[in-house]
C-alpha positions in Angstrom: 123.7 -32.5 49.5 126.3 -29.9 48.8 125.4 -29.8 45.1 121.8 -29.3 45.8 122.6 -26.4 48.1 124.8 -24.8 45.4 122.1 -25.2 42.8 119.6 -23.6 45.2 122.0 -20.7 45.9 122.7 -20.2 42.2 119.0 -20.1 41.5 118.4 -17.6 44.3 121.3 -15.4 43.1 119.9 -15.4 39.6 116.4 -14.4 40.8 117.9 -11.5 42.9 120.1 -10.3 40.1 117.1 -10.4 37.7 115.0 -8.4 40.2 117.8 -5.8 40.5 118.0 -5.5 36.7 114.2 -5.0 36.6 114.3 -2.4 39.4 117.2 -0.5 37.7 115.5 -0.6 34.3 112.2 0.7 35.9 114.1 3.5 37.7 115.8 4.5 34.5 112.5 4.5 32.6 110.8 6.7 35.3 113.7 9.1 35.4 113.5 9.8 31.6 111.6 12.9 30.7 108.0 12.9 32.0 107.6 9.1 32.1 106.8 9.1 35.8 104.0 11.7 35.3 102.7 9.7 32.4 102.4 6.5 34.4 100.7 8.3 37.3 98.3 9.9 34.8 97.4 6.5 33.4 96.8 5.0 36.9 94.8 8.0 37.9 92.7 7.6 34.7 91.6 4.1 35.6 88.9 5.0 38.2 87.4 7.6 35.9 87.3 5.0 33.1 85.6 2.5 35.4 82.9 5.1 36.5 82.4 6.1 32.8 81.8 2.4 31.8 79.4 2.0 34.8 77.4 5.0 33.7 77.4 3.7 30.1 75.8 0.5 31.3 73.3 2.1 33.7 72.3 5.5 32.2 69.9 5.9 29.4 71.7 9.0 28.2 75.2 8.1 26.9 76.4 11.7 27.4 76.6 11.0 31.1 79.5 8.7 30.4 81.5 11.7 29.2 81.2 13.5 32.6 84.0 11.5 34.4 86.2 11.8 31.4 85.7 15.5 31.2 86.4 15.8 34.9 89.6 13.8 34.5 90.6 16.1 31.6 90.0 19.2 33.7 92.0 17.9 36.7 94.9 16.8 34.4 94.9 20.2 32.7 94.9 22.0 36.1 98.0 20.1 37.2 99.8 20.5 33.9 99.3 24.2 34.1 100.3 24.3 37.7 103.6 22.3 37.0 104.3 24.5 34.0 103.9 27.7 36.1 106.1 26.3 38.8 108.8 25.5 36.3 108.6 29.0 34.8 108.8 30.6 38.2 111.8 28.5 39.2 113.5 29.4 35.9 112.9 33.1 36.5 114.3 32.8 40.0 117.3 31.0 38.7 117.9 33.7 36.1 117.6 36.4 38.7 120.2 34.7 40.9 122.6 34.4 38.0 122.1 38.1 37.0 125.1 40.1 38.1 124.2 43.5 39.5 127.6 44.7 40.9 130.7 43.9 42.9 129.4 45.4 46.1 132.6 45.3 48.1 131.8 46.2 51.7 135.2 47.5 52.7 135.9 50.7 54.7 137.2 53.9 53.0 140.7 53.4 54.4 141.0 50.0 52.8 139.7 51.2 49.5 142.2 54.1 49.5 145.1 51.9 50.3 144.1 49.5 47.6 143.8 52.3 45.0 147.1 53.8 46.1 148.8 50.5 45.8 147.5 50.0 42.2 148.6 53.6 41.3 152.1 53.2 42.9 152.9 50.1 40.8 151.1 51.5 37.7 148.7 48.6 37.6 145.9 51.1 37.0 145.7 53.9 34.4 145.6 57.0 36.5 144.7 59.2 33.5 141.5 57.2 32.8 140.5 56.1 36.3 140.1 58.3 39.4 139.6 57.1 43.0 135.9 58.0 42.8 135.4 56.0 39.7 137.2 53.0 41.2 135.1 53.3 44.3 131.8 53.5 42.5 132.6 50.5 40.3 133.5 48.3 43.2 130.6 49.3 45.5 127.5 50.4 43.6 125.0 48.7 41.4 126.2 48.7 37.8 123.1 50.5 36.6 123.6 53.5 39.0 126.7 54.9 37.2 128.6 54.9 33.9 132.1 54.7 35.4 134.7 52.0 34.4 138.1 50.9 35.6 141.1 50.9 33.3 144.0 48.6 34.2 147.4 48.5 32.3 148.9 45.1 33.1 149.6 42.0 31.2 146.5 39.7 31.3 148.2 37.0 33.4 149.1 39.5 36.1 145.6 41.0 35.9 144.1 37.6 36.4 146.1 37.1 39.6 145.2 40.6 40.9 141.4 40.1 40.2 141.6 36.7 41.9 142.7 38.5 45.0 140.0 41.2 44.7 137.2 38.6 44.2 138.2 37.0 47.5 137.2 40.2 49.2 133.5 39.5 48.4 131.8 36.1 48.6 130.2 35.0 45.4 132.5 36.9 43.0 134.2 35.1 40.2 136.4 36.0 37.2 133.3 35.9 35.1 131.8 38.6 37.3 134.4 41.1 36.1 133.6 40.1 32.5 129.8 40.4 33.0 130.1 43.8 34.6 131.5 45.4 31.3 133.2 47.8 33.7 136.8 46.4 33.7 139.2 47.4 30.9 142.8 46.5 30.4 144.9 48.5 27.9 141.7 49.8 26.3 139.9 46.4 25.9 137.2 44.9 28.0 138.6 41.9 29.9 137.1 38.4 29.5 137.5 35.4 31.7 138.7 33.4 28.7 141.5 35.8 27.6 142.8 36.1 31.2 142.8 32.3 31.8 144.5 31.7 28.5 147.2 34.3 29.2 147.7 32.8 32.7 148.1 29.3 31.2 150.7 30.6 28.8 152.7 32.6 31.3 152.2 32.4 35.0 153.4 35.7 36.8 156.8 35.3 38.4 157.1 34.4 42.1 158.2 37.9 43.1 155.0 39.5 41.7 152.8 36.8 43.3 154.5 37.1 46.7 154.4 40.9 46.6 150.6 40.9 45.8 150.0 38.1 48.4 151.7 40.1 51.1 149.8 43.3 50.3 146.4 41.7 50.3 147.3 39.9 53.6 148.1 43.4 55.0 144.9 44.8 53.5 142.6 42.2 55.1 144.3 42.7 58.5 143.3 46.4 58.6 
């Protein structure tokens, strides 16, 4: 009796495993490219084909048999164009979201002045090439509204640490944002996310520098 039950259980397990494999294979097939749409199109075509065959058998004019097929073609073309337009609109919306228009830091004037004074005091910023007004415009306005830029004069590892702190002042900013802006220079060269990350990996700023910057930005956000 026990052997019979084991045999039945093994057979049932094999059936269930086979069913799972079929389901997984079908799901994989449908997920590939436009296979799901292709299957639906074929299934949707069947009623039109049946009507077309019926008309072929009943009508004296065989051209009537083309009417259902033409109607099917028009419907499919409509949905293909509709799906294509939706994809294009979604792509355009995605591109608009990824387009960087500015830093738009919404800090009060006192905070901006203290930040700029701090950068000037420790010679992190080139005072001969960057004024407070230029710094303010770059950090608050749309990029297209002005031609101002900011010139830093730090090693890239320290600059990365500083910009990491600044980007936390505005949700959505990343290191790549500073690169995309084409407004941030360091020692005469436009900064890139890759160059800063590489420099930081080679030489992390010392603890004194990091602690000093951490304490200042903590003070800044408490204002």
